C-alpha positions in Angstrom: 248.5 117.0 14.3 246.0 114.2 14.3 242.6 114.8 12.8 243.2 118.1 11.0 242.9 116.8 7.5 239.2 116.5 7.8 238.9 120.2 8.8 240.3 121.8 5.6 237.0 123.3 4.3 236.5 126.9 5.4 232.8 127.1 4.6 230.3 125.7 7.1 228.1 122.8 6.1 224.6 123.7 5.1 222.6 124.8 8.1 225.5 124.8 10.5 225.8 128.6 10.4 222.4 129.1 12.0 221.2 128.3 15.4 219.0 125.3 14.3 216.4 125.8 17.0 215.6 123.3 19.7 217.2 120.4 17.8 220.6 122.0 17.7 220.3 123.1 21.3 219.5 119.5 22.3 222.5 118.2 20.4 224.8 120.8 22.1 223.5 119.8 25.6 223.7 116.1 24.8 227.4 116.5 23.8 228.0 118.6 27.0 226.6 115.7 29.0 228.5 113.1 27.1 225.3 111.5 25.7 226.3 112.3 22.1 229.7 112.4 20.3 231.3 115.8 19.5 232.2 116.7 16.0 235.7 117.7 17.2 237.4 117.2 20.5 240.5 119.4 21.2 242.7 117.8 23.8 246.0 118.6 25.5 245.4 122.4 25.2 246.5 125.3 27.3 243.2 127.3 27.2 243.4 131.1 27.4 240.5 131.7 29.8 239.5 135.3 29.3 236.8 135.1 31.9 239.0 133.7 34.6 242.0 135.7 33.4 244.3 132.7 33.4 245.8 130.0 31.2 244.6 126.5 32.2 245.1 123.1 30.7 242.0 121.4 29.4 239.8 120.0 26.7 237.2 121.5 24.4 234.3 119.7 22.6 232.7 121.2 19.5 229.3 120.3 17.9 227.6 122.0 15.0 230.2 124.8 15.0 229.6 125.7 18.7 231.5 124.9 21.9 229.6 122.3 23.8 232.0 121.6 26.7 235.1 123.0 28.3 236.9 120.8 30.9 239.7 122.2 32.9 242.3 119.7 34.2 242.6 121.5 37.6 238.9 120.9 38.3 237.7 118.3 35.9 240.6 115.8 35.7 238.2 112.9 36.7 235.6 113.9 34.2 235.8 111.6 31.2 236.1 113.0 27.7 233.1 112.7 25.4 233.3 110.6 22.3 234.2 112.5 19.1 234.2 112.0 15.4 237.6 113.7 15.3 240.3 114.4 17.9 242.8 117.2 17.6 245.8 116.9 19.9 246.9 120.5 20.6 250.3 119.3 21.8 250.3 121.6 24.9 249.9 124.7 22.7 247.7 127.6 23.7 244.1 127.6 22.6 242.7 131.2 22.5 239.5 132.8 21.2 239.4 134.0 17.7 240.1 137.8 17.3 237.3 140.3 16.8 238.3 143.5 14.9 236.2 146.1 16.5 236.3 148.7 13.7 237.6 148.6 10.2 237.1 149.6 6.6 237.7 146.7 4.2 238.1 149.1 1.3 241.0 150.8 2.9 243.0 147.5 2.6 242.5 148.0 -1.2 241.1 144.5 -1.7 237.6 143.1 -2.0 235.8 141.5 1.0 236.5 137.9 -0.1 240.2 138.6 -0.4 240.2 140.5 2.9 238.6 137.5 4.6 241.3 135.2 3.3 244.0 137.5 4.4 242.5 138.3 7.8 241.9 134.7 8.7 245.6 133.8 8.3 246.3 136.3 11.1 243.6 135.0 13.5 240.8 137.5 12.9 237.6 135.5 12.8 235.0 138.3 13.2 235.2 141.8 11.8 232.9 144.7 12.4 233.1 146.6 9.1 231.8 150.1 8.1 231.7 150.4 4.4 231.3 154.1 4.2 234.3 154.4 1.8 232.6 152.5 -1.1 229.2 154.0 -0.1 230.6 157.5 -0.5 231.5 156.5 -4.1 228.8 154.2 -5.2 226.0 154.5 -2.6 224.1 151.5 -1.3 225.1 149.5 -4.4 228.6 149.6 -3.0 227.3 148.2 0.3 225.4 145.5 -1.4 228.6 144.4 -3.3 230.5 144.2 0.0 227.9 142.1 1.6 227.5 139.7 -1.4 231.2 139.3 -1.9 231.9 138.7 1.8 229.5 135.7 1.7 232.0 133.8 -0.4 234.5 133.4 2.5 234.3 132.0 6.0 235.3 135.2 7.9 232.2 136.5 9.8 231.9 140.1 8.8 229.3 142.2 10.6 228.3 145.1 8.3 227.4 148.4 9.7 225.2 150.9 7.9 227.3 153.9 6.9 225.9 156.8 8.9 227.5 159.7 7.2 227.4 159.6 3.4 228.7 162.2 2.7 230.9 162.7 5.8 229.7 166.3 6.1 226.4 167.5 4.5 228.2 169.7 1.9 230.9 167.3 1.0 231.3 166.5 -2.8 231.0 162.7 -2.6 229.7 160.3 -5.2 226.5 159.5 -3.3 224.2 160.7 -0.5 222.4 158.3 1.8 219.6 159.8 4.0 217.9 158.3 7.1 215.0 157.3 4.9 217.4 155.5 2.5 219.0 153.6 5.4 215.7 152.5 6.8 214.4 151.3 3.4 217.6 149.3 2.8 217.5 147.7 6.2 213.9 146.7 5.7 214.7 145.3 2.3 217.7 143.3 3.5 216.6 141.8 6.8 219.4 140.5 9.0 222.2 141.9 6.8 222.9 145.2 8.7 224.4 144.7 12.1 224.4 148.3 13.4 225.0 151.9 12.5 228.5 152.8 11.5 230.7 155.5 13.0 228.8 158.7 13.6 231.2 161.3 12.2 228.9 164.2 12.0 229.8 165.5 15.5 228.3 169.0 15.0 225.0 167.3 13.9 225.0 165.4 17.2 225.9 168.4 19.3 223.3 170.6 17.6 220.6 167.9 17.8 220.2 168.2 14.0 217.0 166.5 12.9 218.4 164.4 10.1 221.3 163.3 12.2 219.0 162.2 15.0 216.9 160.3 12.5 220.0 158.5 11.3 220.9 157.5 14.9 217.3 156.3 15.4 217.7 154.0 12.4 220.0 151.8 14.5 216.9 150.4 16.2 216.1 148.6 13.0 219.5 146.8 12.8 220.4 143.5 14.2 222.3 144.9 17.2 220.6 148.3 17.6 223.9 149.9 18.2 225.7 153.0 17.0 229.4 153.1 16.6 231.4 156.4 17.3 234.0 158.8 15.9 234.6 161.7 18.2 238.2 163.0 18.1 239.0 165.6 20.9 235.3 165.7 22.0 235.1 166.9 25.6 232.8 168.7 28.1 229.3 169.5 27.0 230.0 168.1 23.5 231.2 164.7 24.9 228.2 164.5 27.2 225.9 165.1 24.3 227.7 162.5 22.2 227.5 159.8 24.9 223.9 160.7 25.7 223.0 159.8 22.1 223.8 156.2 23.0 227.0 156.0 20.9 228.9 153.0 22.2 232.5 153.4 21.2 235.3 155.6 19.9 238.4 154.7 18.0 239.9 158.2 17.6 241.6 158.7 21.0 245.2 159.5 20.8 246.1 159.9 24.5 245.2 158.3 27.8 243.5 161.4 29.2 241.1 161.7 26.3 240.4 158.0 26.4 239.7 158.0 30.1 237.3 161.0 29.7 235.2 158.9 27.2 235.5 155.7 29.1 234.3 157.4 32.3 231.2 158.4 30.4 230.3 154.8 29.5 232.0 154.5 26.1 234.2 151.6 25.0 237.6 152.7 23.8 239.1 151.2 20.6 242.9 151.0 20.9 243.6 151.4 17.2 246.7 150.1 15.5 246.4 150.4 11.8 248.7 151.4 8.9 248.2 155.2 9.2 247.2 155.6 12.8 249.4 154.0 15.5 247.6 154.8 18.7 248.2 151.7 20.8 251.5 152.6 22.4 250.1 156.0 23.4 247.0 154.5 24.8 248.6 151.6 26.7 249.1 153.6 29.9 245.3 153.8 30.2 245.4 150.0 30.9 248.7 149.8 32.6 247.6 152.4 35.2 244.6 150.2 36.0 244.2 146.8 34.3 240.5 146.7 35.2 239.9 149.3 32.4 240.8 146.6 29.9 237.3 145.3 30.1 236.1 148.5 28.3 239.1 148.6 25.9 238.9 146.9 22.5 241.4 146.4 19.7 240.8 147.7 16.1 242.8 148.2 12.9 240.5 150.8 11.2 242.8 150.8 8.0 245.4 148.1 7.3 247.4 147.7 4.1 247.8 144.2 2.8 251.6 144.4 3.0 251.4 145.2 6.7 248.6 142.8 7.4 250.4 139.9 5.8 253.8 140.9 7.0 253.2 141.9 10.7 249.6 141.1 11.3 246.3 142.7 12.3 244.7 142.3 15.7 247.5 139.8 16.5 249.9 142.7 15.8 248.0 144.9 18.2 248.2 142.2 20.8 252.0 141.9 20.3 252.4 145.7 20.6 250.3 145.7 23.8 252.4 143.0 25.3 255.6 144.8 24.4 254.2 147.9 26.0 253.9 146.0 29.3 250.2 144.8 29.2 249.7 141.3 30.4 249.3 138.8 27.5 245.9 137.4 28.7 244.7 141.0 29.1 245.9 141.9 25.6 244.1 138.8 24.2 241.0 139.7 26.2 240.9 143.2 24.6 241.0 141.6 21.2 238.2 139.1 22.0 236.0 139.4 25.1 236.0 143.2 25.4 235.0 143.6 21.8 232.4 140.9 22.2 230.9 142.6 25.2 230.9 146.0 23.4 228.8 144.6 20.5 226.7 142.2 22.5 228.3 139.1 21.2 229.1 137.7 24.6 225.6 137.3 25.9 223.3 139.4 23.7 222.7 136.9 20.9 220.2 134.0 21.2 222.2 131.5 19.0 225.5 129.9 20.1 226.6 130.5 16.5 226.5 134.2 17.2 227.9 134.3 20.7 231.6 134.6 20.8 234.7 136.2 22.4 235.7 133.4 24.7 236.4 129.7 24.8 233.3 128.7 26.8 230.2 126.5 26.4 227.5 128.0 24.2 230.0 130.1 22.2 230.8 129.8 18.5 234.0 127.7 18.1 236.2 130.4 16.7 239.6 129.5 18.1 243.3 130.0 17.6 246.0 127.5 18.3 249.2 129.4 19.3 252.8 128.2 19.7 253.3 131.0 22.3 251.7 134.3 23.5 254.2 136.7 21.9 252.4 137.0 18.5 255.7 137.2 16.6 254.3 134.7 14.1 250.9 134.0 12.6 248.7 131.5 14.6 249.6 127.9 14.0 246.0 127.1 13.3 242.8 129.1 12.9 239.4 127.6 13.3 236.1 129.2 12.4 233.0 127.5 13.9 235.2 124.5 14.5 236.6 124.3 10.9 240.2 124.7 10.1 240.7 127.7 7.8 244.3 128.7 8.2 247.6 127.0 9.1 250.9 128.7 9.8 250.0 131.8 8.0 248.5 130.1 4.9 244.8 130.0 4.1 243.5 126.5 3.8 239.8 127.2 3.7 237.4 127.7 0.8 236.4 130.9 -1.0 233.4 130.3 -3.3 233.5 131.5 -6.9 231.7 134.8 -7.5 228.1 134.3 -8.6 226.0 136.3 -11.0 224.9 138.8 -8.3 228.4 139.5 -7.2 229.5 140.0 -10.8 226.6 142.3 -11.5 227.3 144.4 -8.4 231.0 144.5 -9.2 230.2 145.9 -12.6 228.4 148.8 -10.9 231.6 149.8 -9.1 233.7 150.1 -12.2 234.1 153.3 -14.2 233.6 155.6 -11.1 236.3 158.2 -12.0 234.9 161.1 -14.0 237.5 164.0 -13.9 237.2 167.4 -15.5 239.7 168.5 -18.2 243.0 169.6 -16.6 246.0 171.6 -17.5 249.5 172.2 -16.1 248.4 175.8 -15.2 246.0 174.3 -12.7 248.9 173.1 -10.6 251.0 176.3 -11.0 250.2 178.7 -8.3 252.4 180.9 -6.1 253.0 180.7 -2.4 252.0 183.7 -0.4 253.8 184.4 2.9 251.6 183.6 5.9 249.3 181.2 3.9 247.9 178.5 6.2 249.4 175.1 5.3 248.6 171.5 6.4 251.2 170.2 8.8 251.5 166.4 8.5 251.8 164.4 11.7 253.5 161.0 10.8 251.7 158.0 12.2 248.6 160.0 13.0 245.5 160.8 11.0 245.3 164.2 12.7 247.2 167.1 11.2 248.3 170.5 12.4 248.2 174.0 10.9 251.2 176.3 10.2 251.5 179.7 8.6 255.1 179.9 7.2 256.7 182.9 5.7 258.3 181.1 2.9 257.8 177.9 0.9 260.8 176.1 2.2 259.9 172.5 2.9 256.4 172.9 1.5 254.7 170.9 -1.3 251.7 171.7 -3.4 248.5 169.7 -2.7 245.5 169.7 -5.0 242.1 167.9 -4.5 240.0 167.4 -7.6 236.4 166.4 -7.5 236.1 163.1 -9.4 232.4 162.2 -9.4 231.4 164.3 -12.4 230.5 167.7 -11.0 233.6 169.4 -12.3 233.3 167.8 -15.7 229.6 168.8 -15.8 230.5 172.4 -14.9 233.0 172.5 -17.7 230.5 171.2 -20.2 228.1 173.9 -19.0 230.7 176.5 -19.6 231.5 177.2 -15.9 235.3 176.8 -16.4 235.8 180.3 -17.6 238.3 181.4 -20.3 241.5 180.2 -18.6 243.4 176.9 -19.0 241.4 173.7 -18.4 240.5 173.3 -14.7 241.5 176.7 -13.5 237.9 178.0 -13.5 236.9 175.2 -11.1 239.3 176.4 -8.3 237.4 177.0 -5.1 234.4 175.1 -6.4 235.5 171.7 -7.6 239.2 172.0 -7.2 241.0 172.8 -3.9 244.6 174.0 -3.9 246.9 174.5 -1.0 250.3 173.7 0.6 251.4 170.9 2.9 254.5 170.6 5.2 256.1 167.4 6.3 255.2 165.4 3.1 258.7 165.4 1.7 258.4 164.0 -1.8 261.1 165.4 -4.1 261.4 165.2 -7.9 257.9 164.1 -8.6 254.3 163.6 -7.5 251.9 161.0 -6.0 248.2 160.9 -6.9 245.4 158.8 -5.6 241.7 158.2 -6.2 241.4 157.5 -2.4 240.9 160.7 -0.4 238.9 160.0 2.7 235.9 160.1 2.9 234.5 161.5 -0.4 237.4 160.0 -2.4 238.1 162.7 -4.8 241.5 162.7 -6.5 244.3 164.0 -4.2 247.8 164.8 -5.6 250.9 166.0 -3.8 254.1 167.0 -5.6 257.0 169.4 -5.9 256.3 170.5 -9.5 253.2 171.1 -11.7 254.2 168.9 -14.6 254.5 165.7 -12.5 251.4 166.5 -10.6 249.4 166.7 -13.9 251.0 163.5 -15.2 250.2 161.7 -12.0 246.5 162.7 -12.0 246.1 161.8 -15.7 247.6 158.4 -15.0 245.2 157.4 -12.3 242.7 156.2 -14.9 239.8 154.4 -13.3 241.4 154.2 -9.9 244.6 153.7 -7.9 247.8 155.2 -6.6 250.3 156.6 -9.0 253.8 157.7 -8.4 255.5 159.9 -11.1 259.1 160.9 -11.3 260.4 163.1 -14.1 257.3 162.7 -16.1 257.4 158.9 -15.9 255.1 156.6 -13.9 257.5 154.6 -11.7 254.9 152.8 -9.5 251.2 152.1 -9.6 248.6 150.2 -7.6 245.5 149.8 -9.7 242.1 150.0 -7.9 239.4 149.6 -10.5 236.6 148.8 -8.1 235.2 152.2 -7.1 238.7 153.6 -7.3 239.2 152.0 -3.9 239.8 148.2 -4.3 241.8 146.0 -6.5 240.4 142.9 -8.2 243.7 141.0 -7.6 244.8 138.7 -4.8 246.0 140.3 -1.6 249.5 139.0 -2.1 249.8 140.7 -5.5 248.4 144.0 -4.1 251.0 143.6 -1.2 253.8 143.2 -3.8 252.6 146.3 -5.7 252.4 148.2 -2.4 256.0 147.2 -1.4 257.3 148.4 -4.8 255.4 151.6 -4.5 256.7 152.2 -1.0 260.3 151.5 -2.1 260.0 154.0 -5.0 258.4 156.6 -2.7 261.2 156.2 -0.2 263.7 156.8 -2.9 262.0 160.1 -3.6 262.5 161.4 0.0 259.5 160.3 1.9 261.1 158.9 5.0 259.7 156.8 7.9 257.7 157.2 10.0 255.6 159.0 7.3 253.7 156.5 5.2 253.7 157.7 1.5 250.2 156.4 0.9 248.4 156.6 4.3 250.1 159.9 5.0 248.4 161.5 2.0 245.0 159.9 1.7 243.7 161.2 5.0 244.6 164.8 4.2 241.1 165.4 2.6 239.3 163.9 5.6 237.2 166.8 7.0 236.1 165.1 10.2 239.5 164.9 11.9 241.3 168.0 13.1 242.9 170.2 12.2 243.6 171.4 8.7 242.3 169.6 5.6 241.9 170.0 1.9 238.5 170.0 0.2 237.4 170.7 -3.3 236.5 174.2 -2.2 239.9 174.8 -0.5 241.6 174.4 2.9 239.2 173.5 5.7 239.5 173.9 9.5 238.1 170.6 10.8 238.2 171.7 14.4 235.9 174.7 13.9 234.2 173.4 10.7 235.0 176.4 8.5 237.1 177.2 5.5 240.3 179.2 6.2 
């Protein structure tokens, strides 16, 4: 299309990413009035009007990365176009706001922020609200600093939340601990870099009005937005009232319409999550179908999205497609991925600069826009613009990612070498099943689990969680491992053992340095030898699949044991190979071989979990 060649740089010109004060405001108004030329004029567009809930033909003028003017043909046909340095003929295609991902963990895509940005932009995500508690649980605030510094290299606007629960529970064996005082000091030392407080997972701390928990919530006042994100699976009654009364704005853990409505009715926004592990959108769609007015308080989020899924089927665009296929009106679906999320986080009207306001194609908003061939989202957007600059075309990134500077490289170095395992032996993975023993019951496509007490081991697999931040190794060095084979003396202290049903791997084992949220090494298998081999092969991070004593698939994750240093496409290829090998070993859809395992240690989602001390009831917060 005409004029697009000059828009190929993804990074904004110097000074364009800030408001610019009265001078920039004057220029914006002068363009709106036709007194000055626009930088870019989009014509012959079918504008997705999320305010008016319609599609209307029109023209959009952009100056300094912000929208100066929107003229609708049904009302403004006689209003002349302003002059422009460049004209983009949309050819009658749809022009929609850029997507806002309301909640995600970049680390869970197994790629660094600059790579994540490049990948996300090809699918139309132009703003992401990111909670980096995964890397913070491994490397503390140094990990957060790396994420912020690396993200600056790319044009995706990532709003970083301060991790609120490191560790996820006070007694978790994570690699770091971040107190309210630590948070406050970091925010003061990094002005403007922390957008809000990340998901408050310590639900008992909120319910009990624990002093440290309340101090952490109070820290949000020092952030850019002053907001606190939520995480409250199955909260109800007095507990839900207490949680909402704490001022927590949203929840992404609803799995059914009744639970979602309960929270929505108490003033919370609902994130309809559609990720790689958790597929909640189809179950939550009736909430909106029953009354479309609820969509204004419903947002879209990915939470965790593997590169192979993101590149193959999409991110928020995929959630829009699924919402439409579930019967939700297309403009409503787009609004949930744009305007609703903007209103949730104060982007729509709570920011003084037009470079910060977003979520709609309207004057005074940042010019984050998608050019779409249709509203089915079967394909990536035809064009993706960030602050008026073209950054992606037909699923390919055409913007710019700056080289890593010395600070990024320094911080990256701090993330390497994070895996410090104790000495292990085959005997550690050799333990008998006792009838009636509680076992984790995997629920495919859902982060939640069940609990069963089988009378025999038929269909069960061993699961072991090994502390990997140096505590177990230090205990061994101090002689706390006893006289038995290596590792066995750590059982119940730094090594948890149990059984899992529904994770159907046969003839081998899978191990991972990702085990939410403390990221100790988790391994599941059907025989002790392969379990030991898989753990020994993880090295300084990654997923490892072992069959018959041989490593048949690997995804290396040297950055904190969570992220690769390779391009997203290469990680996606490794992931696809890993998935194929895992499928050949009996792990059938809808169970995801990777996502289905790495959430099994997560102690803040019901019901039964594995921790280094043993099996843990996350509903009643006690060991079984």
